[in-house]
N, C-alpha and C positions, 0 to 999 in steps of 0.2 A: 363911203359906206353905203351898201345897198339897202333896200327896203326889206322888211320882214312881212311876208304875206302868207295867206292860207287859202287853199281851194278846197271846198268841201261840198259834196252833193247832199242835199237834204230833201225830205218829203215836204209837201205843202204845209204840214203841221210841224215842221222843224226838226224831224228826227234824221240822224245820219246813219243809224243802224236800228234794227228791230231788237226784240227781246231774245234771250237765249243764244247769244253768240257762242260759237264753238268751232272746232276745226272743220267739221263737215259743212258748217254754215257760218262763215266768218261775219256775215252781216245779220245773223240771227234768223228767226223764223219768218223770212220774207222772200219774195222773188227779187234777187239783187238787181235784176235788169230794171226794176222800177226806179232804182236810184242811179244806176250807172249805165243803163242801156244807151244813153245819149253819147257816151264816149266811144262805143264800139259799133252799135247799129246805125248811128248817124254821125260817124266820124267826120266825113267831108263837110257836113253842115255845121259842125262844131270844132273844126280843125284848129282854129286860133286859140280857143279856150283849152282844148286838150293839150296842145303843144306847150302852152304857157304854164301848165301845171308843174312840169319838171324842168322848167327853164330857170334853174337856180344854181348858185355856186356851192350850196350845202343845204341839207335837209334835216329837220328835227321831226321825230315821230314818237308816239307812245308805244309802250311795249305791246299793247293789245293789237296795234296796227302791224307790228313786226310779226307777231305770231301768237298761237294759242297756248304756248308754254307758260305755266304759272309757277310761282315760287322759284326754287333753285333751278338752274339750268341742268335738267336731268336727261336731255336728249339733244341730238345734233340737228337743231332747227336752223334753217338758213333763209327764212322769209317765205312769203307767199308767191314770189314772182319767178321762181326757177333760177337757173344759173346766171342769167343776165338781167338783173333788175333794171327798171327804167330810169333810175336816178343818175347813174354815170358820174358819181362824185361821192363825197363823204356824207354819210347819214348818221345822225346821232340819236340813238334809241334811249328813251327815258326808262329806267328800271331801278329796282331796289337791290338787284343782285348782280355783282360784278361778272363780266364775261370778257374774254379776249376778243379783239376786233376780228371780224370775218370779212375776208377779201373775196369779192365776186368778180365775174367777168364784166367787161365793159367799163371798168373804173369805179364801180360801186364798192365802198368799204363801209360796213356797219360797225360803228363805235358805240359802246354801251356806257351811259352816263348815270351815275348813281347819286349825284348831288344836286339834282333839281334842274328846273327849266332855265334859270339864269346861267348856270354853268354850261348847259347844252348850247344855249344861244351864244355865249362867249366863244365856245369852241367852234361853233358854226361860223361866226363872224371871222375868226382867225383864218379859217380855211377858205371862206368865200371871197375874201378880198373886197373888191368893189362890186361884186355881183350880189344879187338878191338872195335871201334865205327863205326857204319854204318850210312852213309848219304843216306837215302832211296830215296830221290827225292822229287818232280819231277825235271825235267831238270833245271828249274830256280834256285832251291835250290842247286843242284849240281854245277851249273855255279857260284853261289855266293861263294861256298867253293873253287872252282878252282881259281877264280879270286883273292881271298884273300890268296891263297897259303896254305890253311888249309887241303887239301886232299892229303894223302900220296899215295893212290893207287886208280886207276880208272879201273873198270872192265866193259868194254863195251860188250854187247851181241848183235851182229849185225845180223839182220834178213834180209832175201832176199826179201825185198819189198821196194817200193818207195812211200812215202806219199806226197811229193811235197810241203807241208806246215804244220804248226803246231808249237809245242814247240821243239826247236832244242837245242841239246847239244852244248856247246862251245860258244853260243851267249853271247857277252859281256865279254868274257874271253880274257885277254891280251896275247900277244905272250909268249910262254914258251916252254921249252924242256921237253919231256917225254921219259922215257926209256921203251921200250916194253920188258916185262919180260916173257910173255907166249902168245901162240896162239893155239887154238884147234877148229877145224871145225867139225860140224855135219851137216846132211842134212837141219835142220831147223834153225841153228844159228851158227855163228862163235864167239867164246869167245876170246876176246883180253884183256889182262891185261897190264896196263901201271903204271909205278911208277914215281912220280915227281923227277926230278933230282935236 
Protein backbone atom coordinates (compact mmCIF):
# COMPACT_ATOMS: atom_id res chain seq x y z
CA UNK A 1 0.00 0.00 0.00
CA UNK A 2 1.37 3.42 -0.96
CA UNK A 3 1.76 6.54 1.14
CA UNK A 4 -0.81 9.30 1.40
CA UNK A 5 0.90 12.61 0.68
CA UNK A 6 0.03 16.22 0.01
CA UNK A 7 1.85 18.97 -1.85
CA UNK A 8 0.68 22.49 -1.08
CA UNK A 9 2.16 25.90 -1.82
CA UNK A 10 1.92 28.36 1.04
CA UNK A 11 3.00 31.89 1.81
CA UNK A 12 5.62 32.53 4.50
CA UNK A 13 2.72 33.14 6.92
CA UNK A 14 1.07 29.83 6.05
CA UNK A 15 -1.75 30.74 3.65
CA UNK A 16 -2.55 28.54 0.64
CA UNK A 17 -5.02 31.06 -0.83
CA UNK A 18 -6.05 34.64 -0.20
CA UNK A 19 -9.45 36.03 0.69
CA UNK A 20 -12.43 36.26 -1.69
CA UNK A 21 -11.84 33.13 -3.79
CA UNK A 22 -14.09 33.07 -6.87
CA UNK A 23 -14.14 31.91 -10.48
CA UNK A 24 -12.21 34.92 -11.81
CA UNK A 25 -9.68 34.63 -8.97
CA UNK A 26 -9.44 31.00 -7.79
CA UNK A 27 -6.76 31.89 -5.22
CA UNK A 28 -8.54 35.03 -4.03
CA UNK A 29 -7.39 38.63 -4.14
CA UNK A 30 -3.69 37.88 -4.61
CA UNK A 31 -1.21 37.59 -7.43
CA UNK A 32 -1.28 33.80 -7.78
CA UNK A 33 2.28 33.78 -9.14
CA UNK A 34 3.34 34.61 -5.57
CA UNK A 35 2.26 31.10 -4.55
CA UNK A 36 2.69 29.10 -7.76
CA UNK A 37 5.16 30.97 -9.96
CA UNK A 38 7.89 28.51 -8.96
CA UNK A 39 6.00 25.74 -10.76
CA UNK A 40 5.92 27.57 -14.09
CA UNK A 41 8.47 30.41 -14.14
CA UNK A 42 11.19 28.24 -12.58
CA UNK A 43 10.08 24.77 -13.69
CA UNK A 44 13.55 23.47 -14.58
CA UNK A 45 14.92 24.55 -11.20
CA UNK A 46 12.02 22.81 -9.42
CA UNK A 47 11.35 19.96 -11.87
CA UNK A 48 11.66 17.16 -9.29
CA UNK A 49 9.11 18.73 -6.95
CA UNK A 50 6.70 19.70 -9.74
CA UNK A 51 6.77 16.22 -11.29
CA UNK A 52 6.27 14.57 -7.89
CA UNK A 53 3.02 16.48 -7.30
CA UNK A 54 1.00 14.35 -9.73
CA UNK A 55 3.01 11.12 -9.43
CA UNK A 56 0.23 9.16 -7.73
CA UNK A 57 -2.12 6.31 -8.43
CA UNK A 58 -5.16 8.34 -7.32
CA UNK A 59 -5.96 11.83 -6.07
CA UNK A 60 -8.37 13.30 -3.51
CA UNK A 61 -9.38 16.96 -3.63
CA UNK A 62 -11.93 19.30 -2.11
CA UNK A 63 -14.81 20.68 -4.11
CA UNK A 64 -13.38 24.20 -3.97
CA UNK A 65 -10.23 22.95 -5.68
CA UNK A 66 -12.33 21.28 -8.38
CA UNK A 67 -14.22 24.46 -9.16
CA UNK A 68 -16.27 27.47 -8.07
CA UNK A 69 -19.72 25.85 -8.33
CA UNK A 70 -21.51 25.91 -4.94
CA UNK A 71 -24.61 24.06 -3.82
CA UNK A 72 -26.37 21.85 -6.36
CA UNK A 73 -24.57 21.17 -9.64
CA UNK A 74 -26.38 23.72 -11.78
CA UNK A 75 -23.82 24.07 -14.57
CA UNK A 76 -21.50 21.92 -16.64
CA UNK A 77 -18.21 22.55 -14.84
CA UNK A 78 -15.31 20.20 -15.69
CA UNK A 79 -12.48 21.60 -13.57
CA UNK A 80 -9.94 24.40 -13.93
CA UNK A 81 -7.47 22.46 -16.10
CA UNK A 82 -9.08 22.25 -19.54
CA UNK A 83 -9.88 19.02 -21.41
CA UNK A 84 -6.68 17.19 -20.32
CA UNK A 85 -6.11 17.68 -16.56
CA UNK A 86 -2.65 16.82 -15.16
CA UNK A 87 -3.83 13.93 -12.96
CA UNK A 88 -4.10 11.14 -15.58
CA UNK A 89 -5.94 8.84 -13.18
CA UNK A 90 -8.91 8.72 -10.83
CA UNK A 91 -9.66 11.88 -8.82
CA UNK A 92 -12.09 11.77 -5.90
CA UNK A 93 -13.76 15.12 -5.27
CA UNK A 94 -15.25 15.72 -1.81
CA UNK A 95 -18.73 17.25 -2.04
CA UNK A 96 -22.14 17.25 -0.35
CA UNK A 97 -23.97 17.00 -3.68
CA UNK A 98 -24.01 13.84 -5.84
CA UNK A 99 -22.72 14.05 -9.41
CA UNK A 100 -22.06 11.49 -12.11
CA UNK A 101 -18.35 10.83 -12.86
CA UNK A 102 -16.74 13.07 -15.46
CA UNK A 103 -14.28 11.43 -17.85
CA UNK A 104 -11.59 13.69 -19.31
CA UNK A 105 -8.76 13.28 -21.80
CA UNK A 106 -5.51 11.66 -20.69
CA UNK A 107 -7.11 9.16 -18.31
CA UNK A 108 -8.44 11.57 -15.68
CA UNK A 109 -11.88 10.73 -14.30
CA UNK A 110 -13.45 12.89 -11.60
CA UNK A 111 -15.55 10.90 -9.12
CA UNK A 112 -17.71 12.75 -6.60
CA UNK A 113 -17.75 11.48 -3.01
CA UNK A 114 -20.51 12.58 -0.64
CA UNK A 115 -19.67 10.51 2.44
CA UNK A 116 -16.45 12.09 3.68
CA UNK A 117 -12.68 11.86 3.60
CA UNK A 118 -12.39 8.27 4.82
CA UNK A 119 -14.67 7.03 2.06
CA UNK A 120 -12.73 9.06 -0.53
CA UNK A 121 -9.45 7.65 0.79
CA UNK A 122 -10.78 4.07 0.71
CA UNK A 123 -11.88 4.52 -2.89
CA UNK A 124 -8.53 6.10 -3.80
CA UNK A 125 -6.64 3.20 -2.17
CA UNK A 126 -8.73 0.71 -4.13
CA UNK A 127 -7.83 2.45 -7.39
CA UNK A 128 -4.18 3.23 -6.59
CA UNK A 129 -3.09 -0.31 -5.71
CA UNK A 130 0.53 -0.10 -4.52
CA UNK A 131 1.00 3.47 -5.75
CA UNK A 132 0.85 6.60 -3.59
CA UNK A 133 -2.27 8.70 -3.08
CA UNK A 134 -2.19 12.48 -3.41
CA UNK A 135 -4.38 14.79 -1.34
CA UNK A 136 -4.30 17.73 -3.71
CA UNK A 137 -5.99 20.36 -1.57
CA UNK A 138 -7.07 22.97 -0.87
CA UNK A 139 -5.90 23.79 2.61
CA UNK A 140 -9.22 22.85 4.26
CA UNK A 141 -9.05 19.36 2.75
CA UNK A 142 -5.40 18.90 3.72
CA UNK A 143 -6.25 20.07 7.24
CA UNK A 144 -9.04 17.47 7.49
CA UNK A 145 -6.61 14.70 6.54
CA UNK A 146 -3.99 15.99 9.00
CA UNK A 147 -6.54 16.27 11.81
CA UNK A 148 -7.74 12.71 11.19
CA UNK A 149 -4.17 11.34 11.11
CA UNK A 150 -4.62 10.12 7.53
CA UNK A 151 -1.71 11.97 5.89
CA UNK A 152 1.66 10.19 5.89
CA UNK A 153 3.71 12.94 4.27
CA UNK A 154 3.23 16.71 3.94
CA UNK A 155 5.27 18.57 1.33
CA UNK A 156 5.09 22.31 1.96
CA UNK A 157 6.33 24.62 -0.80
CA UNK A 158 6.94 27.85 1.10
CA UNK A 159 7.07 30.98 -1.03
CA UNK A 160 8.66 34.28 0.04
CA UNK A 161 5.48 36.32 0.37
CA UNK A 162 3.08 37.35 3.11
CA UNK A 163 -0.66 37.21 2.40
CA UNK A 164 -1.95 38.24 5.82
CA UNK A 165 -5.31 36.46 5.48
CA UNK A 166 -7.03 33.68 3.58
CA UNK A 167 -7.11 29.90 3.79
CA UNK A 168 -4.35 28.74 6.14
CA UNK A 169 -2.69 25.36 6.43
CA UNK A 170 -2.93 23.74 9.91
CA UNK A 171 -6.16 25.57 10.92
CA UNK A 172 -8.15 23.20 13.12
CA UNK A 173 -5.37 20.61 13.23
CA UNK A 174 -4.71 19.32 16.77
CA UNK A 175 -1.17 19.28 18.20
CA UNK A 176 1.01 16.57 16.68
CA UNK A 177 4.66 15.83 15.98
CA UNK A 178 6.11 15.84 12.49
CA UNK A 179 9.52 14.61 11.39
CA UNK A 180 11.29 16.87 8.91
CA UNK A 181 12.82 14.58 6.29
CA UNK A 182 14.05 17.05 3.66
CA UNK A 183 14.56 20.73 2.90
CA UNK A 184 15.63 22.28 -0.39
CA UNK A 185 15.73 26.00 -1.10
CA UNK A 186 15.57 27.78 -4.45
CA UNK A 187 15.16 31.53 -5.04
CA UNK A 188 11.36 31.27 -5.54
CA UNK A 189 10.45 28.56 -3.02
CA UNK A 190 11.68 26.42 -0.15
CA UNK A 191 10.55 22.79 -0.32
CA UNK A 192 10.06 21.19 3.10
CA UNK A 193 8.88 17.61 3.53
CA UNK A 194 7.46 16.36 6.81
CA UNK A 195 6.48 12.83 7.79
CA UNK A 196 3.92 12.05 10.47
CA UNK A 197 5.53 10.42 13.51
